[in-house]
gemmi code that builds the backbone of each chain (N, CA, C; Angstrom):
import gemmi

chains = {
    "A": [
        ("UNK", (135.772, 138.046, 105.505), (134.909, 136.860, 105.672), (133.614, 137.018, 104.867)),
        ("UNK", (133.189, 135.942, 104.312), (131.941, 135.928, 103.559), (130.762, 136.145, 104.531)),
        ("UNK", (129.758, 136.905, 104.123), (128.610, 137.093, 105.025), (127.925, 135.760, 105.326)),
        ("UNK", (127.341, 135.671, 106.505), (126.602, 134.454, 106.863), (125.222, 134.425, 106.208)),
        ("UNK", (124.684, 135.627, 105.947), (123.329, 135.632, 105.409), (123.001, 136.864, 104.590)),
        ("UNK", (121.841, 136.800, 103.956), (121.318, 137.908, 103.149), (119.937, 138.248, 103.702)),
        ("UNK", (119.711, 139.540, 103.909), (118.439, 139.961, 104.519), (117.804, 141.013, 103.610)),
        ("UNK", (116.682, 140.661, 103.015), (115.989, 141.585, 102.121), (114.794, 142.199, 102.856)),
        ("UNK", (114.770, 143.531, 102.917), (113.609, 144.248, 103.462), (112.810, 144.761, 102.275)),
        ("UNK", (111.561, 144.332, 102.198), (110.742, 144.647, 101.021), (109.488, 145.414, 101.409)),
        ("UNK", (109.261, 146.498, 100.691), (108.038, 147.296, 100.836), (107.158, 146.933, 99.642)),
        ("UNK", (106.028, 146.313, 99.919), (105.159, 145.864, 98.822), (103.869, 146.694, 98.850)),
        ("UNK", (103.675, 147.472, 97.774), (102.577, 148.440, 97.718), (101.506, 148.002, 96.717)),
        ("UNK", (100.305, 148.573, 96.932), (99.235, 148.356, 95.963), (98.745, 146.917, 95.952)),
        ("UNK", (98.738, 146.300, 97.145), (98.270, 144.899, 97.265), (96.759, 144.860, 97.444)),
        ("UNK", (96.204, 143.687, 97.187), (94.760, 143.512, 97.303), (94.341, 143.427, 98.786)),
        ("UNK", (93.364, 144.238, 99.168), (92.867, 144.285, 100.546), (92.446, 142.905, 101.031)),
        ("UNK", (91.678, 142.190, 100.201), (91.091, 140.922, 100.650), (92.130, 139.831, 100.896)),
        ("UNK", (93.288, 139.983, 100.289), (94.362, 139.016, 100.559), (95.090, 139.412, 101.841)),
        ("UNK", (95.477, 140.670, 101.923), (96.273, 141.114, 103.087), (95.507, 141.021, 104.397)),
        ("UNK", (94.174, 140.984, 104.318), (93.387, 140.949, 105.556), (92.939, 139.546, 105.929)),
        ("UNK", (93.378, 138.543, 105.167), (92.935, 137.160, 105.394), (94.111, 136.346, 105.936)),
        ("UNK", (94.050, 136.014, 107.205), (95.188, 135.346, 107.849), (95.539, 134.031, 107.159)),
        ("UNK", (94.531, 133.292, 106.740), (94.807, 131.989, 106.115), (95.491, 132.154, 104.761)),
        ("UNK", (95.025, 133.173, 104.002), (95.654, 133.416, 102.693), (97.094, 133.896, 102.866)),
        ("UNK", (97.295, 134.822, 103.809), (98.653, 135.354, 104.020), (99.583, 134.225, 104.476)),
        ("UNK", (99.084, 133.398, 105.383), (99.894, 132.286, 105.898), (100.294, 131.331, 104.766)),
        ("UNK", (99.314, 130.975, 103.940), (99.604, 130.028, 102.849), (100.594, 130.624, 101.848)),
        ("UNK", (100.392, 131.901, 101.509), (101.279, 132.543, 100.531), (102.706, 132.651, 101.089)),
        ("UNK", (102.807, 132.945, 102.376), (104.144, 133.066, 102.990), (104.862, 131.712, 103.031)),
        ("UNK", (104.139, 130.669, 103.426), (104.760, 129.333, 103.472), (105.138, 128.900, 102.055)),
        ("UNK", (104.239, 129.151, 101.104), (104.537, 128.794, 99.714), (105.726, 129.593, 99.169)),
        ("UNK", (105.856, 130.854, 99.612), (106.992, 131.675, 99.160), (108.304, 131.057, 99.642)),
        ("UNK", (108.282, 130.558, 100.872), (109.480, 129.909, 101.414), (109.827, 128.670, 100.600)),
        ("UNK", (108.808, 127.866, 100.318), (109.029, 126.631, 99.558), (109.467, 126.942, 98.130)),
        ("UNK", (108.824, 127.963, 97.560), (109.148, 128.384, 96.191), (110.623, 128.782, 96.064)),
        ("UNK", (111.134, 129.388, 97.144), (112.540, 129.821, 97.134), (113.493, 128.675, 97.468)),
        ("UNK", (112.936, 127.493, 97.741), (113.773, 126.322, 98.011), (114.133, 126.152, 99.476)),
        ("UNK", (113.415, 126.851, 100.358), (113.718, 126.767, 101.790), (113.007, 125.577, 102.430)),
        ("UNK", (113.508, 125.194, 103.607), (112.901, 124.122, 104.389), (112.150, 124.769, 105.562)),
        ("UNK", (110.820, 124.619, 105.573), (109.997, 125.269, 106.600), (110.067, 124.490, 107.908)),
        ("UNK", (110.367, 125.201, 108.997), (110.473, 124.567, 110.319), (109.257, 124.841, 111.197)),
        ("UNK", (108.901, 126.105, 111.337), (107.768, 126.497, 112.171), (107.155, 127.751, 111.562)),
        ("UNK", (105.874, 127.980, 111.862), (105.324, 129.289, 111.491), (104.209, 129.673, 112.444)),
        ("UNK", (104.023, 130.987, 112.561), (103.014, 131.499, 113.472), (102.481, 132.801, 112.869)),
        ("UNK", (101.148, 132.935, 112.891), (100.505, 134.122, 112.332), (99.474, 134.657, 113.313)),
        ("UNK", (99.232, 135.955, 113.236), (98.291, 136.591, 114.156), (97.446, 137.594, 113.385)),
        ("UNK", (96.121, 137.579, 113.643), (95.203, 138.521, 112.974), (94.871, 139.639, 113.945)),
        ("UNK", (94.995, 140.859, 113.465), (94.672, 141.999, 114.312), (93.258, 142.499, 114.004)),
        ("UNK", (92.676, 143.152, 114.994), (91.358, 143.744, 114.836), (91.505, 145.261, 114.786)),
        ("UNK", (90.881, 145.977, 113.862), (89.915, 145.473, 112.876), (90.575, 144.857, 111.643)),
        ("UNK", (91.863, 145.118, 111.414), (92.470, 144.568, 110.208), (93.977, 144.437, 110.360)),
        ("UNK", (94.564, 143.620, 109.503), (96.016, 143.438, 109.536), (96.401, 142.054, 110.014)),
        ("UNK", (97.489, 141.573, 109.464), (98.027, 140.257, 109.813), (99.536, 140.405, 110.041)),
        ("UNK", (100.023, 139.735, 111.078), (101.476, 139.623, 111.284), (101.825, 138.152, 111.345)),
        ("UNK", (102.991, 137.812, 110.838), (103.367, 136.414, 110.934), (104.788, 136.170, 110.499)),
        ("UNK", (105.278, 135.008, 110.904), (106.657, 134.647, 110.604), (106.750, 133.173, 110.246)),
        ("UNK", (107.574, 132.870, 109.260), (107.898, 131.496, 108.913), (109.376, 131.285, 109.244)),
        ("UNK", (109.651, 130.395, 110.199), (111.038, 130.057, 110.511), (111.455, 128.938, 109.561)),
        ("UNK", (112.545, 129.167, 108.839), (113.048, 128.166, 107.897), (114.438, 127.718, 108.365)),
        ("UNK", (114.882, 126.605, 107.871), (116.228, 126.143, 108.237), (117.264, 127.195, 107.892)),
        ("UNK", (116.954, 127.985, 106.866), (117.906, 128.974, 106.361), (117.692, 130.358, 106.966)),
        ("UNK", (116.790, 130.541, 107.910), (116.534, 131.752, 108.706), (115.036, 132.060, 108.822)),
        ("UNK", (114.520, 133.113, 108.161), (113.082, 133.389, 108.335), (112.505, 134.281, 107.239)),
        ("UNK", (111.168, 134.258, 107.184), (110.389, 135.238, 106.436), (109.399, 135.857, 107.420)),
        ("UNK", (109.245, 137.177, 107.389), (108.284, 137.841, 108.279), (107.436, 138.805, 107.476)),
        ("UNK", (106.204, 139.014, 107.954), (105.303, 139.949, 107.261), (104.429, 140.688, 108.261)),
        ("UNK", (104.123, 141.943, 107.910), (103.122, 142.733, 108.635), (102.307, 143.442, 107.562)),
        ("UNK", (100.990, 143.304, 107.643), (100.163, 143.894, 106.583), (99.277, 145.026, 107.102)),
        ("UNK", (99.111, 146.031, 106.273), (98.160, 147.120, 106.488), (97.187, 147.058, 105.305)),
        ("UNK", (96.158, 146.220, 105.392), (95.267, 146.032, 104.230), (94.634, 147.339, 103.763)),
        ("UNK", (94.317, 148.220, 104.724), (93.646, 149.485, 104.375), (94.551, 150.405, 103.557)),
        ("UNK", (95.855, 150.143, 103.598), (96.806, 150.930, 102.793), (97.339, 150.122, 101.606)),
        ("UNK", (96.898, 148.884, 101.508), (97.392, 148.015, 100.431), (98.867, 147.718, 100.564)),
        ("UNK", (99.365, 147.773, 101.807), (100.814, 147.704, 102.045), (101.211, 146.496, 102.894)),
        ("UNK", (102.286, 145.854, 102.494), (102.869, 144.772, 103.283), (104.353, 145.043, 103.493)),
        ("UNK", (104.784, 144.967, 104.753), (106.209, 145.069, 105.083), (106.712, 143.643, 105.242)),
        ("UNK", (107.643, 143.275, 104.375), (108.145, 141.891, 104.356), (109.637, 141.901, 104.617)),
        ("UNK", (110.124, 140.887, 105.353), (111.566, 140.682, 105.319), (111.885, 139.213, 105.173)),
        ("UNK", (112.896, 138.962, 104.377), (113.320, 137.591, 104.079), (114.817, 137.489, 104.358)),
        ("UNK", (115.151, 136.642, 105.329), (116.545, 136.453, 105.752), (116.928, 135.024, 105.378)),
        ("UNK", (117.960, 134.871, 104.561), (118.383, 133.516, 104.180), (119.885, 133.343, 104.385)),
        ("UNK", (120.249, 132.132, 104.750), (121.662, 131.762, 104.872), (121.957, 130.668, 103.849)),
        ("UNK", (123.227, 130.591, 103.473), (123.633, 129.541, 102.548), (123.385, 129.926, 101.102)),
        ("UNK", (123.760, 129.029, 100.234), (123.719, 129.306, 98.797), (122.430, 128.836, 98.145)),
        ("UNK", (121.712, 127.961, 98.850), (120.605, 127.246, 98.211), (119.376, 128.130, 97.966)),
        ("UNK", (119.134, 129.042, 98.900), (117.895, 129.818, 98.853), (118.189, 131.271, 98.482)),
        ("UNK", (117.398, 131.769, 97.527), (117.540, 133.158, 97.095), (116.371, 133.968, 97.660)),
        ("UNK", (116.653, 134.937, 98.555), (115.546, 135.672, 99.191), (114.696, 136.443, 98.183)),
        ("UNK", (115.301, 136.818, 97.066), (114.549, 137.575, 96.054), (113.473, 136.717, 95.392)),
        ("UNK", (113.683, 135.418, 95.305), (112.645, 134.540, 94.751), (111.389, 134.620, 95.625)),
        ("UNK", (111.588, 134.617, 96.940), (110.436, 134.701, 97.846), (109.745, 136.058, 97.704)),
        ("UNK", (110.532, 137.137, 97.637), (109.940, 138.481, 97.506), (109.131, 138.611, 96.223)),
        ("UNK", (109.680, 138.113, 95.146), (108.969, 138.219, 93.868), (107.688, 137.386, 93.879)),
        ("UNK", (107.759, 136.228, 94.506), (106.560, 135.377, 94.614), (105.468, 136.095, 95.409)),
        ("UNK", (105.854, 136.697, 96.542), (104.877, 137.402, 97.383), (104.247, 138.569, 96.620)),
        ("UNK", (105.077, 139.310, 95.906), (104.581, 140.471, 95.148), (103.521, 140.035, 94.143)),
        ("UNK", (103.791, 138.908, 93.495), (102.831, 138.406, 92.500), (101.536, 137.943, 93.174)),
        ("UNK", (101.675, 137.178, 94.254), (100.487, 136.587, 94.889), (99.631, 137.615, 95.624)),
        ("UNK", (100.233, 138.722, 96.043), (99.454, 139.782, 96.697), (98.798, 140.707, 95.676)),
        ("UNK", (99.004, 140.426, 94.404), (98.444, 141.275, 93.349), (98.999, 142.683, 93.434)),
        ("UNK", (100.257, 142.809, 93.843), (100.837, 144.121, 94.129), (101.178, 144.900, 92.865)),
        ("UNK", (101.182, 146.226, 93.039), (101.538, 147.103, 91.924), (103.013, 147.472, 91.942)),
        ("UNK", (103.627, 147.384, 93.124), (104.991, 147.907, 93.214), (105.769, 147.247, 94.351)),
        ("UNK", (107.036, 146.957, 94.084), (107.935, 146.401, 95.100), (109.165, 147.295, 95.191)),
        ("UNK", (109.486, 147.706, 96.409), (110.760, 148.391, 96.652), (111.484, 147.570, 97.694)),
        ("UNK", (112.716, 147.171, 97.406), (113.404, 146.286, 98.343), (114.888, 146.543, 98.317)),
        ("UNK", (115.523, 146.224, 99.420), (116.988, 146.322, 99.458), (117.548, 145.156, 100.262)),
        ("UNK", (118.750, 144.760, 99.876), (119.393, 143.623, 100.530), (120.526, 144.097, 101.432)),
        ("UNK", (120.566, 143.545, 102.633), (121.658, 143.827, 103.564), (122.383, 142.516, 103.853)),
        ("UNK", (123.694, 142.568, 103.821), (124.473, 141.369, 104.181), (124.521, 141.263, 105.699)),
        ("UNK", (124.300, 140.059, 106.220), (124.313, 139.855, 107.673), (125.479, 138.955, 108.064)),
        ("UNK", (126.021, 139.211, 109.266), (127.054, 138.326, 109.802), (128.381, 138.422, 109.092)),
        ("UNK", (128.809, 139.672, 108.852), (130.188, 139.873, 108.378), (131.004, 140.103, 109.645)),
        ("UNK", (131.566, 139.017, 110.155), (132.170, 139.105, 111.487), (133.540, 139.765, 111.473)),
        ("UNK", (133.748, 140.715, 112.395), (135.084, 141.293, 112.530), (136.082, 140.184, 112.866)),
        ("UNK", (137.297, 140.322, 112.332), (138.292, 139.260, 112.461), (138.562, 138.883, 113.912)),
        ("UNK", (138.535, 139.857, 114.797), (138.836, 139.570, 116.201), (137.896, 138.504, 116.771)),
        ("UNK", (136.628, 138.538, 116.343), (135.674, 137.578, 116.899), (135.819, 136.199, 116.263)),
        ("UNK", (136.114, 136.144, 114.964), (136.283, 134.836, 114.329), (137.536, 134.169, 114.870)),
        ("UNK", (138.591, 134.966, 115.126), (139.830, 134.393, 115.660), (139.575, 133.811, 117.051)),
        ("UNK", (138.849, 134.558, 117.863), (138.549, 134.062, 119.212), (137.684, 132.812, 119.155)),
        ("UNK", (136.760, 132.786, 118.201), (135.865, 131.635, 118.099), (136.650, 130.372, 117.747)),
        ("UNK", (137.619, 130.514, 116.861), (138.426, 129.366, 116.446), (139.225, 128.830, 117.634)),
        ("UNK", (139.602, 129.722, 118.531), (140.401, 129.316, 119.689), (139.578, 128.793, 120.869)),
        ("UNK", (138.291, 128.659, 120.679), (137.418, 128.225, 121.802), (137.844, 126.860, 122.338)),
    ],
    "B": [
        ("UNK", (104.734, 161.369, 104.219), (104.023, 160.564, 105.235), (105.006, 160.020, 106.258)),
        ("UNK", (104.556, 159.980, 107.476), (105.379, 159.431, 108.551), (105.532, 157.920, 108.344)),
        ("UNK", (106.714, 157.379, 108.613), (106.870, 155.930, 108.440), (105.925, 155.168, 109.366)),
        ("UNK", (105.528, 153.988, 108.913), (104.672, 153.150, 109.765), (105.484, 152.440, 110.839)),
        ("UNK", (106.757, 152.197, 110.564), (107.528, 151.433, 111.542), (109.012, 151.696, 111.480)),
        ("UNK", (109.710, 151.150, 112.473), (111.172, 151.256, 112.572), (111.721, 149.838, 112.649)),
        ("UNK", (112.739, 149.559, 111.844), (113.279, 148.195, 111.785), (114.784, 148.266, 112.041)),
        ("UNK", (115.196, 147.721, 113.156), (116.614, 147.736, 113.510), (117.224, 146.362, 113.221)),
        ("UNK", (118.272, 146.348, 112.395), (119.040, 145.114, 112.146), (120.302, 145.201, 112.994)),
        ("UNK", (120.467, 144.233, 113.881), (121.573, 144.289, 114.840), (122.481, 143.081, 114.708)),
        ("UNK", (123.772, 143.367, 114.627), (124.806, 142.323, 114.625), (125.394, 142.317, 116.031)),
        ("UNK", (125.213, 141.230, 116.752), (125.689, 141.172, 118.138), (126.829, 140.161, 118.217)),
        ("UNK", (128.008, 140.648, 118.547), (129.238, 139.843, 118.516), (129.765, 139.569, 119.927)),
        ("UNK", (130.577, 138.521, 120.012), (131.254, 138.239, 121.274), (130.289, 137.788, 122.361)),
        ("UNK", (129.254, 137.067, 121.964), (128.250, 136.584, 122.938), (128.723, 135.265, 123.556)),
        ("UNK", (128.124, 134.935, 124.686), (128.475, 133.694, 125.387), (127.870, 132.473, 124.668)),
        ("UNK", (128.714, 131.487, 124.386), (128.295, 130.265, 123.682), (127.115, 129.593, 124.399)),
        ("UNK", (127.235, 129.457, 125.727), (126.230, 128.687, 126.465), (124.851, 129.332, 126.464)),
        ("UNK", (124.823, 130.631, 126.236), (123.511, 131.293, 126.143), (122.956, 131.111, 124.733)),
        ("UNK", (123.784, 131.407, 123.740), (123.295, 131.364, 122.348), (122.899, 129.963, 121.897)),
        ("UNK", (123.408, 128.943, 122.594), (123.099, 127.571, 122.181), (121.976, 126.939, 122.991)),
        ("UNK", (121.367, 127.709, 123.890), (120.331, 127.181, 124.782), (118.981, 127.770, 124.375)),
        ("UNK", (118.140, 126.947, 123.749), (116.874, 127.465, 123.207), (116.018, 128.123, 124.285)),
        ("UNK", (115.999, 127.538, 125.476), (115.144, 128.087, 126.539), (115.648, 129.450, 127.003)),
        ("UNK", (116.990, 129.575, 127.098), (117.557, 130.868, 127.509), (117.308, 131.929, 126.437)),
        ("UNK", (117.549, 131.566, 125.183), (117.354, 132.534, 124.095), (115.890, 132.967, 124.041)),
        ("UNK", (114.989, 131.995, 124.172), (113.553, 132.292, 124.134), (113.169, 133.265, 125.246)),
        ("UNK", (113.632, 132.974, 126.465), (113.267, 133.833, 127.607), (113.844, 135.245, 127.434)),
        ("UNK", (115.083, 135.319, 126.998), (115.718, 136.635, 126.833), (115.005, 137.442, 125.735)),
        ("UNK", (114.602, 136.763, 124.670), (113.908, 137.468, 123.585), (112.532, 137.972, 124.037)),
        ("UNK", (111.787, 137.131, 124.740), (110.466, 137.554, 125.226), (110.632, 138.691, 126.230)),
        ("UNK", (111.622, 138.552, 127.114), (111.860, 139.615, 128.094), (112.300, 140.917, 127.417)),
        ("UNK", (113.058, 140.801, 126.330), (113.495, 142.005, 125.598), (112.282, 142.746, 125.042)),
        ("UNK", (111.308, 141.974, 124.549), (110.081, 142.583, 124.027), (109.335, 143.306, 125.151)),
        ("UNK", (109.217, 142.637, 126.276), (108.495, 143.234, 127.413), (109.249, 144.453, 127.947)),
        ("UNK", (110.572, 144.313, 128.003), (111.417, 145.403, 128.502), (111.231, 146.669, 127.651)),
        ("UNK", (111.018, 146.457, 126.353), (110.836, 147.592, 125.445), (109.401, 148.125, 125.472)),
        ("UNK", (108.555, 147.474, 126.262), (107.178, 147.950, 126.398), (106.225, 147.348, 125.387)),
        ("UNK", (106.629, 146.267, 124.720), (105.781, 145.645, 123.697), (104.803, 144.647, 124.324)),
        ("UNK", (103.770, 144.336, 123.538), (102.778, 143.343, 123.952), (103.037, 142.063, 123.161)),
        ("UNK", (103.395, 140.989, 123.857), (103.757, 139.738, 123.188), (102.497, 138.984, 122.766)),
        ("UNK", (102.445, 138.592, 121.496), (101.281, 137.867, 120.961), (101.567, 136.381, 120.795)),
        ("UNK", (102.659, 136.049, 120.127), (103.013, 134.649, 119.855), (104.524, 134.562, 119.796)),
        ("UNK", (105.057, 133.371, 120.056), (106.476, 133.197, 119.769), (106.768, 131.750, 119.424)),
        ("UNK", (107.828, 131.565, 118.649), (108.208, 130.231, 118.217), (109.730, 130.207, 118.073)),
        ("UNK", (110.338, 129.128, 118.601), (111.798, 128.997, 118.553), (112.156, 127.605, 118.073)),
        ("UNK", (113.314, 127.492, 117.456), (113.757, 126.213, 116.906), (115.246, 126.030, 117.202)),
        ("UNK", (115.605, 124.814, 117.669), (117.008, 124.511, 117.973), (117.581, 123.696, 116.823)),
        ("UNK", (118.736, 124.116, 116.341), (119.376, 123.384, 115.252), (120.455, 122.457, 115.801)),
        ("UNK", (120.747, 121.411, 115.039), (121.784, 120.467, 115.400), (122.970, 120.676, 114.467)),
        ("UNK", (124.203, 120.764, 114.921), (124.629, 120.555, 116.300), (124.469, 121.796, 117.182)),
        ("UNK", (124.293, 122.971, 116.571), (124.184, 124.168, 117.399), (123.441, 125.267, 116.671)),
        ("UNK", (122.956, 126.235, 117.468), (122.237, 127.372, 116.888), (120.764, 127.357, 117.218)),
        ("UNK", (120.220, 128.526, 117.355), (118.804, 128.703, 117.669), (118.249, 129.775, 116.739)),
        ("UNK", (117.037, 129.539, 116.221), (116.311, 130.574, 115.490), (114.971, 130.765, 116.165)),
        ("UNK", (114.492, 131.991, 116.181), (113.187, 132.199, 116.782), (112.656, 133.591, 116.541)),
        ("UNK", (111.340, 133.707, 116.739), (110.668, 134.975, 116.523), (109.621, 135.206, 117.592)),
        ("UNK", (109.527, 136.446, 118.016), (108.460, 136.869, 118.928), (107.585, 137.850, 118.144)),
        ("UNK", (106.325, 137.473, 117.939), (105.382, 138.384, 117.294), (104.767, 139.253, 118.391)),
        ("UNK", (104.875, 140.558, 118.215), (104.318, 141.495, 119.183), (103.224, 142.311, 118.507)),
        ("UNK", (102.375, 142.949, 119.295), (101.314, 143.780, 118.702), (101.922, 144.848, 117.818)),
        ("UNK", (103.157, 145.238, 118.139), (103.828, 146.334, 117.440), (104.727, 145.834, 116.314)),
        ("UNK", (104.779, 144.574, 116.004), (105.465, 143.917, 114.873), (106.241, 142.661, 115.300)),
        ("UNK", (107.583, 142.670, 115.359), (108.275, 141.431, 115.744), (109.719, 141.643, 116.192)),
        ("UNK", (110.230, 140.612, 116.853), (111.669, 140.469, 117.124), (112.070, 139.107, 116.570)),
        ("UNK", (113.207, 139.040, 115.876), (113.688, 137.759, 115.347), (115.159, 137.589, 115.673)),
        ("UNK", (115.575, 136.324, 115.803), (116.980, 136.057, 116.115), (117.455, 134.774, 115.434)),
        ("UNK", (118.721, 134.785, 115.048), (119.402, 133.574, 114.574), (120.774, 133.583, 115.227)),
        ("UNK", (121.135, 132.483, 115.866), (122.414, 132.475, 116.586), (123.410, 131.491, 115.981)),
        ("UNK", (124.666, 131.884, 116.014), (125.800, 131.041, 115.650), (126.677, 130.961, 116.909)),
        ("UNK", (126.337, 130.058, 117.839), (127.061, 130.017, 119.120), (128.563, 129.837, 118.936)),
        ("UNK", (128.945, 129.038, 117.925), (130.368, 128.759, 117.696), (131.138, 129.998, 117.268)),
        ("UNK", (130.424, 131.016, 116.785), (131.063, 132.279, 116.399), (130.768, 133.389, 117.405)),
        ("UNK", (129.986, 133.048, 118.429), (129.602, 134.062, 119.415), (128.748, 135.162, 118.811)),
        ("UNK", (128.034, 134.816, 117.745), (127.319, 135.835, 116.953), (125.808, 135.599, 116.943)),
        ("UNK", (125.074, 136.690, 117.091), (123.615, 136.630, 116.955), (123.175, 137.705, 115.974)),
        ("UNK", (122.372, 137.297, 114.990), (121.750, 138.239, 114.054), (120.344, 138.507, 114.578)),
        ("UNK", (120.095, 139.764, 114.923), (118.805, 140.122, 115.529), (118.124, 141.164, 114.662)),
        ("UNK", (116.790, 141.081, 114.559), (116.087, 142.246, 114.039), (114.858, 142.532, 114.867)),
        ("UNK", (114.643, 143.827, 115.058), (113.522, 144.297, 115.879), (112.750, 145.323, 115.071)),
        ("UNK", (111.493, 144.988, 114.801), (110.619, 145.844, 113.988), (109.508, 146.322, 114.905)),
        ("UNK", (109.358, 147.633, 115.038), (108.293, 148.157, 115.904), (107.487, 149.229, 115.172)),
        ("UNK", (106.197, 149.280, 115.501), (105.313, 150.316, 114.981), (104.809, 151.139, 116.155)),
        ("UNK", (104.449, 152.368, 115.865), (103.879, 153.216, 116.908), (104.963, 153.895, 117.722)),
        ("UNK", (104.507, 154.702, 118.674), (105.414, 155.544, 119.455), (105.833, 154.886, 120.757)),
        ("UNK", (105.085, 153.865, 121.165), (105.239, 153.339, 122.525), (106.516, 152.522, 122.724)),
        ("UNK", (106.893, 151.789, 121.687), (108.001, 150.842, 121.835), (109.232, 151.341, 121.073)),
        ("UNK", (110.374, 151.309, 121.749), (111.632, 151.721, 121.124), (112.468, 150.470, 120.817)),
        ("UNK", (112.706, 150.188, 119.520), (113.422, 148.943, 119.188), (114.827, 148.892, 119.774)),
        ("UNK", (115.413, 150.057, 120.009), (116.775, 150.086, 120.557), (116.803, 149.590, 121.994)),
        ("UNK", (115.730, 149.777, 122.722), (115.685, 149.253, 124.098), (115.819, 147.730, 124.073)),
        ("UNK", (115.123, 147.102, 123.139), (115.212, 145.636, 123.024), (116.619, 145.201, 122.623)),
        ("UNK", (117.212, 145.912, 121.660), (118.579, 145.557, 121.208), (119.587, 145.685, 122.341)),
        ("UNK", (119.484, 146.755, 123.087), (120.432, 146.953, 124.184), (120.248, 145.896, 125.273)),
        ("UNK", (119.007, 145.537, 125.527), (118.729, 144.503, 126.523), (119.348, 143.161, 126.081)),
        ("UNK", (119.153, 142.815, 124.807), (119.705, 141.553, 124.284), (121.228, 141.545, 124.371)),
        ("UNK", (121.835, 142.648, 124.007), (123.296, 142.751, 124.035), (123.823, 142.490, 125.448)),
        ("UNK", (123.137, 143.055, 126.417), (123.553, 142.868, 127.813), (123.360, 141.410, 128.242)),
        ("UNK", (122.198, 140.850, 127.962), (121.876, 139.503, 128.449), (122.684, 138.405, 127.743)),
        ("UNK", (123.156, 138.679, 126.531), (123.987, 137.701, 125.827), (125.454, 137.818, 126.239)),
        ("UNK", (125.740, 138.742, 127.150), (127.124, 138.948, 127.581), (128.007, 139.368, 126.420)),
        ("UNK", (127.421, 140.142, 125.495), (128.123, 140.475, 124.246), (129.200, 141.523, 124.447)),
        ("UNK", (130.174, 141.476, 123.540), (131.258, 142.451, 123.574), (130.989, 143.627, 122.651)),
        ("UNK", (130.128, 143.410, 121.651), (129.987, 144.454, 120.640), (128.634, 144.370, 119.932)),
        ("UNK", (128.054, 145.536, 119.688), (126.798, 145.634, 118.938), (127.002, 146.595, 117.777)),
        ("UNK", (126.641, 146.134, 116.586), (126.595, 147.035, 115.423), (125.172, 146.965, 114.896)),
        ("UNK", (124.530, 148.116, 114.764), (123.123, 148.073, 114.358), (122.781, 149.292, 113.527)),
        ("UNK", (121.758, 149.125, 112.714), (121.264, 150.277, 111.956), (119.742, 150.211, 111.866)),
        ("UNK", (119.154, 151.386, 111.795), (117.688, 151.462, 111.748), (117.219, 151.847, 110.350)),
        ("UNK", (116.204, 151.150, 109.882), (115.571, 151.476, 108.598), (114.114, 151.838, 108.868)),
        ("UNK", (113.670, 152.906, 108.253), (112.260, 153.284, 108.363), (111.445, 152.407, 107.419)),
        ("UNK", (110.337, 151.877, 107.900), (109.495, 151.007, 107.077), (108.141, 151.675, 106.813)),
        ("UNK", (107.578, 151.391, 105.627), (106.228, 151.871, 105.337), (106.140, 153.365, 105.102)),
        ("UNK", (107.082, 153.890, 104.310), (106.937, 155.278, 103.860), (106.227, 155.176, 102.526)),
        ("UNK", (104.912, 155.303, 102.573), (104.128, 154.975, 101.377), (104.143, 156.094, 100.348)),
        ("UNK", (104.404, 155.737, 99.088), (104.302, 156.738, 98.021), (102.888, 157.306, 98.002)),
        ("UNK", (102.772, 158.607, 97.697), (101.484, 159.284, 97.781), (100.407, 158.607, 96.937)),
        ("UNK", (100.799, 158.077, 95.797), (99.795, 157.469, 94.910), (99.043, 156.338, 95.621)),
        ("UNK", (99.759, 155.598, 96.468), (99.100, 154.470, 97.128), (98.237, 154.921, 98.300)),
        ("UNK", (98.672, 155.950, 99.044), (97.852, 156.421, 100.152), (96.582, 157.073, 99.613)),
        ("UNK", (96.706, 157.781, 98.468), (95.534, 158.430, 97.889), (94.522, 157.373, 97.447)),
        ("UNK", (95.036, 156.322, 96.806), (94.130, 155.262, 96.364), (93.482, 154.563, 97.549)),
        ("UNK", (94.249, 154.396, 98.625), (93.707, 153.719, 99.806), (92.566, 154.517, 100.406)),
        ("UNK", (92.723, 155.836, 100.446), (91.676, 156.702, 101.007), (90.406, 156.589, 100.180)),
        ("UNK", (90.566, 156.375, 98.877), (89.405, 156.300, 97.991), (88.753, 154.919, 97.929)),
        ("UNK", (89.221, 154.009, 98.741), (88.692, 152.634, 98.685), (87.193, 152.598, 98.955)),
    ],
}
model = gemmi.Model(1)
for chain_id, residues in chains.items():
    chain = gemmi.Chain(chain_id)
    for i, (resn, *xyz) in enumerate(residues, 1):
        res = gemmi.Residue()
        res.name, res.seqid = resn, gemmi.SeqId(i, " ")
        for name, pos in zip(("N", "CA", "C"), xyz):
            atom = gemmi.Atom()
            atom.name, atom.element = name, gemmi.Element(name[0])
            atom.pos, atom.b_iso = gemmi.Position(*pos), 0.0
            res.add_atom(atom)
        chain.add_residue(res)
    model.add_chain(chain)
structure = gemmi.Structure()
structure.add_model(model)
structure.setup_entities()
């Protein structure tokens, strides 16, 4: 069976402190990354930590984008999960890397929802 | 350097249709899974798709839990990202598996935020 989705976990290093520590900037860049990748944004929520750091998620029709930032380390942990053919999670990752002024991106893609045959057969018989 | 976080991607199969298709049930189970694992819940947002399926995320002080459900396949794609020593992402995964009445869990853990030395050195010199 074809996977239901693609999930990219991205380690983004050497980012600008002033971007990663600004909840409004991170929120805008994340929503724009979703749109840039061709996704349909449904909901989003972001949280600012004290003294520094931002966490947030954008729920898209095609799944989600999530981020956690450590501005003091110039590091952002990002994950982009997409379903369907329309949206490419790597487009969002590359957009984020550029907008965070990052020096380095390390990322890997995992296929999600490769269902064992026993479960798909049972589902069809529901 | 010690990783900043642990990220578990979980494929949960053979779940009950009526749970996976009910936004309120999925939301409550996800929030309870976070609490069960000892996390501090900050924000959460869930979305119901037509004709079926729920997507949602719980932002916790220690990172996040996210879910996408395919009730017609009895399948839920879950990810649990935690930072620090206090919260064990596997506790949340096991709780979800039980509450979804699932038959099978396949999951793997990825370490997040293993920063290359060049970036930690630069961060210290900020």
